[in-house]
C-alpha positions in Angstrom: 10.4 28.3 2.3 12.7 26.7 3.2 12.0 22.7 2.1 14.4 20.4 3.7 15.2 18.6 -0.1 18.8 19.0 -1.5 19.9 18.1 -5.0 22.0 15.2 -5.5 23.1 15.0 -9.1 24.1 11.9 -10.9 22.5 9.7 -8.4 21.9 7.1 -8.5 22.8 7.4 -12.3 24.6 10.3 -14.6 21.7 12.1 -15.7 19.2 11.7 -12.5 19.6 15.8 -10.4 17.7 12.9 -7.2 15.5 14.8 -4.2 17.6 13.7 -1.3 14.8 14.0 1.6 17.1 13.1 5.0 17.9 17.3 5.0 14.1 17.8 5.9 14.3 14.2 8.2 17.2 15.9 10.1 14.8 19.0 11.1 12.9 18.3 13.5 10.2 21.6 12.8 10.6 20.6 9.0 9.9 17.5 9.6 6.8 18.4 12.0 5.4 20.7 9.3 5.5 18.1 6.3 3.8 15.7 8.4 0.8 18.1 9.6 0.5 19.3 5.9 0.4 15.1 4.7 -2.7 14.7 7.3 -4.1 18.2 7.0 -6.8 17.7 4.1 -8.1 13.9 6.0 -8.5 15.4 10.0 -11.6 14.6 11.6 -14.6 16.9 10.1 -12.5 17.5 7.0 -14.9 15.1 5.2 -12.3 13.3 3.6 -11.5 11.4 6.7 -9.7 7.9 7.6 -9.5 4.6 9.1 -5.8 4.3 8.0 -3.0 5.1 6.7 -0.8 2.6 4.1 2.7 4.1 3.4 5.4 2.0 0.6 8.5 0.5 1.8 10.4 2.8 2.7 10.7 6.6 3.3 6.8 6.2 2.8 6.8 4.3 6.0 8.3 7.3 7.9 5.8 9.9 6.4 2.9 7.2 6.5 3.9 6.4 10.0 3.8 10.3 11.6 0.6 11.0 9.7 -1.2 7.8 10.6 0.2 8.7 14.8 -1.3 12.6 14.1 -5.0 10.6 12.3 -4.9 8.6 15.4 -5.6 5.9 12.4 -3.7 2.5 12.5 -1.2 2.4 9.7 0.1 -0.1 7.2 3.0 -1.0 5.6 3.6 -1.7 1.6 6.4 -3.9 1.6 9.0 -5.8 -1.0 8.3 -9.6 -1.6 9.6 -11.4 0.9 9.2 -9.4 3.7 6.2 -9.5 5.3 5.6 -12.7 8.4 1.9 -13.8 6.9 -0.6 -14.5 4.6 -0.2 -11.7 1.8 -1.2 -10.5 -1.3 1.5 -9.0 -4.1 1.6 -6.8 -7.1 4.2 -6.5 -9.7 4.6 -3.5 -11.8 7.0 -1.8 -14.5 9.9 0.3 -12.7 11.9 2.7 -15.7 15.0 0.2 -15.5 13.1 -3.3 -14.9 10.2 -4.9 -12.8 10.0 -5.0 -9.0 7.1 -7.4 -6.9 5.1 -5.0 -3.3 2.7 -6.8 -1.2 0.5 -6.2 1.4 -1.0 -8.9 4.2 -4.1 -10.0 3.2 -5.7 -9.1 6.3 -3.9 -5.2 7.0 -7.4 -3.5 6.4 -11.2 -4.9 6.6 -13.6 -4.6 3.7 -14.6 -1.0 2.7 -12.0 0.8 5.5 -10.8 4.0 3.5 -7.4 4.4 2.8 -4.8 6.9 2.7 -1.6 5.9 0.5 1.5 7.6 1.2 4.6 7.3 -0.6 7.8 10.3 -0.2 8.1 11.0 -4.1 5.8 10.3 -7.2 7.6 9.8 -10.3 6.3 7.6 -12.8 3.7 6.4 -10.4 4.0 2.8 -11.7 5.1 1.9 -7.5 2.1 4.4 -6.4 -0.7 2.5 -8.9 0.5 -0.8 -7.7 0.1 -0.4 -3.9 -3.3 1.0 -4.8 -4.6 -1.6 -6.4 -3.3 -3.7 -4.1 -5.6 -1.8 -0.9 -7.9 -2.7 -3.2 -8.0 -6.1 -3.9 -7.9 -6.5 0.3 -11.2 -4.7 0.3 -10.3 -0.9 0.6 -11.1 2.2 -0.8 -8.1 4.2 -1.5 -9.1 8.0 -0.5 -6.3 9.6 -1.8 -2.8 9.4 -2.4 -0.5 11.7 -1.4 3.3 12.5 -1.6 6.3 14.8 -0.6 7.8 15.7 -3.7 6.3 15.3 -6.6 8.3 15.5 -10.4 5.9 17.1 -12.1 7.8 16.1 -15.9 7.8 11.8 -15.3 4.2 12.2 -15.2 2.5 10.3 -12.3 -0.5 12.3 -11.9 -1.2 10.9 -15.1 -1.0 7.1 -14.4 -3.2 7.5 -11.6 -5.9 9.6 -13.8 -9.0 9.2 -11.5 -8.0 8.9 -8.4 -6.9 11.9 -5.9 -3.6 12.8 -6.5 -1.9 15.8 -3.4 1.6 16.3 -3.3 3.5 19.1 -0.5 5.7 20.2 -2.6 6.1 19.9 -7.1 9.4 19.8 -9.5 
């Protein structure tokens, strides 16, 4: 099956094989297929329905917004520090090369809302772990975390142990 994912060697640094999703985004049929597949487990009647979809900046926005529309629910952006205009809560997390901070509006979800957290790639799991924690901090129930691509050799799924994790493509 055509995935629309191309390999870019030595990007962003030597020794890294980057999974580039831009060909998938440029192909309307593949993009629609990816959004539909990411939404499938949460459609009405699935038993895993959600009230809102949250997406992590920036490519999580692309898929998250599409999935939210497909499910007929709202979308919540999780952004880098300083990018949201209203009162926020934040989480600092460790990357393989330093630390980063993400934020969500303190009123982004109502207590008890069921949330699907979406991002493009599951690598080490640090961003996903921090984003899920932020959503829970503001009262959400994170039903599942879904990703277009999972880089299994980096162990991100292990870091998210105890959570429902779904990925469409595994490398």
